N, C-alpha and C positions, 0 to 999 in steps of 0.2 A: 839723821834719826829715821827719816820716813822713810829715806830710800831703802836701807836694812829691813825693814818691815815689810814693803814694798818685795823685796828681793826674798824675804821670806817666805812669802807669800809665792812666789814664782815656782821658788825650789819643792815647796810642799804640794803646788800641783802636778811640778814634772815628779816626785816620788810616786805619788797616786798612779800617775800614770805609767810608770816604767813597771808598777806594782802589777795592775792588770796586764799588762803587757807578759808578765812572768805567768800569772794566772793562765792565760791564754795559750803559750806555749806548754804549760804545762797539761793544759786541758786536750791540747791537737795529740800530744803526746800518749796521754793517757785510752785514746779513742782510734790510735793508728790501726788495729785490726777491728775496726767497727765499719763495716761495709756502707751503713747509711749515712756515716758522719761525713759530713762537709768541711775541709780545714776551712779555722776561724781567724781573721787576722784584726787589729787594735788600729782603730783609725785616729792617730795623733795631729794634732792641731793647735791652734790659738783662737781662742776668741776677739781677736786684734788686738787694738791699741787705747790706752785713753792718753788724754793731754792734762800733766800735771804742773805745778810748780817750778819744777825742774826739766820738765820737756817731756817729750812723749816717750809714756813708757808701753812696754808690750803685756798683756795680762798672763802671761806667759804660756807654756806648753798645757796641753789638757788631753785626757783621754777621750776622744768626742762618741765613740761606740764601739762595737765590735760586728764587725760583718764576716759573712762567710763566702768564701771562694767557689762558687758555681755557674756553670755555663747551662744555661736553659735548654742550647740546641742540643746537646750532648745528653743532658736527662732524658730530652725527648726521643733521643735515638735508642737510651738503654730502656725506654718503658716497650718501644718498639719491638726490640730485638727480645724481651722477657717476654712477650704477647704470641709473639710467632714461636719460641721455644717450648713455650708452656701446650701448644694447639701440637707440635709434633710430638711433644712427651706424651700426650695423652692419645693420640693415634697410634704411635708404637706402642703404648700400654694395651690398647684395645684389639690392635693386629695380634700381639704377640699372642692374646691368652685365645683368640678367635684359632689361631694357628697349633696351641696345645690343647683345645678342645676337638678338633678333628683328630688329634692322633696322627697327622701325616707332617711330613718335610719336604721340601722340593733340592730337589739334588742335582746335580752339574746338569743334568742331563733332561733338566723340566721336568720330571716324572713323579708322581707321589708314590712315597715309599713309606711303610710304617715303621714309629720309631719306636713301638712297643719293647720290651723286653721279654724277650721267651716266646716270641711266635707272633702270629698274625693276629691285629688287635685292630684295624682301622678297615675304613669302607672299601678302599682300595684293593684289599688282602681277598676281602669277604667277596666281594665282588667276584672272581678270579675263581673262589674257593667255590661258590657257587655254582658256576657255569661246568667248573672242571668234575664237580659233584654229579651235575646232570648227566656229561659224558660218559660218566664211569657209569652211571644208571642206565644208562642206552645199550654200554656193552652189556652188563649183567642186570636186566630187567626185572627177575624173578628173585634176587639178592636180597634178604630182610635186612642185612647189616648194610648193604649200601644205602636200603630205603631209608633206614633211619637215620644215618648219617645227612643223607640228602636232605630231610625235613629238618635236623638240626642245624645245619648249613643255612636252610632259607631263613629260620628263626633268630641264626644270629646275627645275618645280611639287617633283617627288618629290625630289630632290638638296634642294630649299631647307627643303622640310620635314623632312628628315631632319636638316640642318645645323643648322637652330633646334632639334630636340631634344636634337641631341648638345651646342648652347651651353646649352640651360636644365639638360641632366642636369650639365655640367662646373659649372653656378654653384651648382648645388646640393650637388654633393661640393665644392667648393670651401668654402661655409658648414659643410659638417659638419667638413673636414680644421682649420678657422678655430677651430669648438668642441672638437676634441679636442685642440688644441694652448694653447686659453684654460684646458683643464682642467687639463694639466700645469704651466700658470703659476699658477694655483687652489693648488694644492698645494704650490708653490713658496711661493706669497706666505702661506698658513697655517702653514707651517714657521717661516718668518721673524718674521711675528706673535708666536708661541710662542716661541722663543727671545728674543724682546723683551721678552716678558711675563719670562722670566727673568732676563735681563738688569737691567730696572727693579727687580725684588724686591732681588736682591743689591745693588745700588748704594743704593738708598734705605734702606733697613734700618730703622733708628728716626728717618731723617729725610722722610717721607714728601713725595712731590712735587717732590726735590730731583732727579731724573733728567729734567732739562728737556730733552737734546739725542735721549737716548733716545726719551722721548716724542714729540716731533716724528718724529725717522724711525719710530717708529710708525704713530704719524698717517696720515704718507706711504705706507706699507704695506697701510695700512686702504684708503685710497682707492685705491691701483692693484688692489688685490680688489677694490672697488666697481665697477671697470669691467668686471670678468668677471661676477662672479655677484649676487646682491640680498642681504645678512644684515643682522642686528641687533648692535648690541654693547651691553653693560651693564657695571660694574663686578663682577670677579670677585666672590662671595660669599665671605669668609671671606681673603682676599688683597689687601692695599691694593697700588693700582696697576698692577694686573692688569686685563684685560679679559677677559671673556668674548663669544665669538661663536656665533652660532647663526645660521640659517634656515630657513624652515618646509617642512612637508610639504603637500602637498594639502588636510588637514582641520586647517590652521591649526596643527597639533601642532609644538612646537620639535627643533629638530635641532641638536642642541651640533655645533658645529664646532672649537673651542677651549675647552680646559678646564684652566684654571691654566695650566699650562708644557708641555702636549700637546694634539696634533691627533688628536682622537679617531677618525679614521679617514680614508683617503685620499680624495676626492673621484673618481670614475670618470663615466665616461662609454659608456654601450653602444650607442649610434648613435640612440638614442631619446631614455632618460632620463639626468638627472644624478642620481647617489645620492652619500649622503652621510653621515657620521655611524659612531657604532659599529656599527648594526643595518643600513647599507649603505641607508639610508630615500631612496626617491626625492623631490627636491625640488618646490618649487613655486616656481621664481623668478619673480620680478617686474620684474626688471631687470638689467642687464647684458649684455656682448658675448654671452654664448653663449646667452642668452635672445631674444637679437635675431637670429642667426642662425638657428637651430631654427625660430620661429616663422617666418621668410621664408622658410627650405626648408618646411616643411612647411604652409604657410599658402598665401599668394599665387603662388610658383610652382610649388607640387603643383598648384592648382589652374588655372592656365594650363599646366601640364602633360596636364593630365588632357582639359582644352578642346581640344588641339593633338590627341592619341590620338581623341578624339570626332570631329573633323574629320579625319582619315585614314581611321579606320574607315567614317565616314559617305560618304566621297567614292568610296572602294573601291567600296563595297556599291552605292552609287545608278548610278556610270558603269559597271559592268559591267551589271547590272541593264538598263541602256538601251542597251547595245554588245552585250549580248550575251544578246538575251530569251530565246533559245529553249533559251539554256542551252550548245549542241551547237558555235557556230563559233569559241568560243575570247573573253575577256575581254582587257579593255584593261590593267585593273592585276592583278597577281598576287595572286588570291585568299585568300593565307596572310598577305599584309603587311597586316595591319588595326589596323599602331600607326605612330604617329609615326618611328618609330625602324626601322621595314621597309617601309614602302609601298613600293612600287616596280612598275614597269612590267610587264607579262605577259611572261613570256619568250617570247624570236622576235618582239615585236611589233614590226616597220618599216615605213618608209612604204610599202614596196609591197604589205603583204599588210591594210594598213591598212583598215576598213571604212568604207561609209559607209550601207551598208544589210544586213541581217542574210539575207541570200542572195536580195536583189533584183538588178531589171538593172543596167545597168552606168550609168545615170544618178539612180538613185534613194538617197537621202538621208535615208531616215525613220531611221536610226538615229545618224545625225551631228545631225539635226535636235533627237533626244530626247536625246543629251546635252548639246549647246548649251543646253537650255532649262531645263536642270537649272539654270543660275545663276540663276535667277527662280524657281526653286520654293522654296516655303517649308514646313520640314520642322517635326516637333513631336516632342516626347518622349512626351506624351500619348496619341500614335497609332503608339508603337512606334520612334521613330525614335530616333536618337542625339543629335541637333543640337535646338536651335530656331531658326527663322529659316532665313534662305537661308544658303548656304557663306560668302559675305562678309560678309552679319550676325553668323552665329557668330564669325568669327575677329576682326571688329572688334571685338564686346563684349568678346571674353576678353581683346586688347590692351587696351581702355579700361578694363575692368576692373585690370589691371597698371597702366598708368598711373593712377587714379585713385586707387592702394594706394598709389604712388610719391607722387603729390600730396599724400597726406594723410598721410606720412611727414615728407616735406619742410616743411610747415606744424606739424606736432607737434614736429622737429626745432629750430625757430625758436622755436617756444615753450617748450622745454625748457631750449635754450642761455640764453634771457633769465634764464628762472627760476634757473639754478642760476649765472647771473653776479651775481643781485641777491643769494640766498643766500651766495654769497662773499663779496659786498660786507659784508654784515653782519657776518659773523665776522669779517672784515679789522678792521671798525671796532671791535672788541671785540680780537681776537687779535694785528692788523696793526700793524708798526714805524710810527709817528707819526713825521716826520722834527723838526718841529718840537718836539714834545714829548720827542721825545731831546735833542734840542741843549738845551732847559731845563733837563732831566736832568744833562747833561752839564756844564755852566756852574754847576748848582746843588752838585754833587759835588766839582766842581773848588773853587768856592770854599770848600765847607766843608773840604776838604782841608787848602788855605793856611789857614785858622784853624786848624785843629788844628796842622799845624806852627808856627803862629807860638807858640801856647799853649805847644809842646813846647821851640821856642826861648827861650823868658820863661823856662820853670822850669830849662831849662839855666844860663841868667846865674843866675838865684837860687841856685842849686845851686853854682855857682862863687864866687858869694859868699859863700855859708854854709862851704863847705868849705876855701877857699884864703884867703881875706880875715879873715873871721874869726878863725880861728885864730890868726891871725899877730898 
């Protein structure tokens, strides 16, 4: 009788264990398309054996818990690749907006060409038209229509330089705004991860690794954080189940972001540097959208901005020197507007008072020719000029540099996308759900469940015989 009851207990435990196996396999299959889910496995075992009057008896099969299949190394690699990809994506977006703001593109000959439909709408074309109109004005200095065309084209040129400057400034400001918003998201993510550390500790207690859903949620939060900044993780020393999150400063020293269940200090952004940790240390970011935004803003876009300012300053200086050699008869451009943001025609300049010469006879065109010849003049910074090459060459080089930066980023984005996909595939091979495998497990647990049920039914029949029939 006692053996029958003991066997009934063993069969009941087995039934419960197999039921948990069925539930786990079903949960895995339900999450086959959940990228943040790591497949789960039931840990089966027994609690040992006991000595009875009939000898040693097993306590039976039990479900000791549910664990998830994760590879911490692959998880860390995914975080790194996500961070690198986010930086490149942000950089690509910023450079594309800057190129669109220029109204220029780079062709196979590495020259700036106008992309607007229906005519010339870029700085490159406006520069050409400006000097061509001065050449035409020199050929017919008394023609009223030519005078009006020249003044109008000069105004178009200054407007386009100013507009391009405004667009570049707006793009840089947009990248600053994006970085500021991403910093706020970073602080939210850090607090979320710290809270999940605390929840995992409470749930797992004496059963490490059992808070599988919370661990999945934390990994998703870490990947979201990796999209904003670069960082590393490691098991929290002295706290099983928790992760410590840290970044690096410019000297390679660790800056702790999350310690146990606490965010060590908010991440801040002063417009130039990103700081974090208890001592508000400047971080040396190697990835994330914040790095991509700041590198693009302070790198390619700032260089282009500087080249545009140099073009404007050289244009004002050279044209005024040729147009007003004596310095007494009036400038063509306002001499105080020596940047792309401030370049403008001299006050009072009209088609009527436009000069073909500096005080010469009515048909004298020396001044107009001098300005027109500037189109082919080669400048040199070594000789004290603000640009190298002609105006067209300088601007073409500036736009080409931007185009090459964008081309390089486009190539790196494609490469990084392939690497990230490969790393994720490697992780999925370990942690991802396989429908074939889960279907096989489901059938296995179902058959084991049925077998345990049959054992219970058999024991029930035997008990019925012992209790109700033999006693009669």
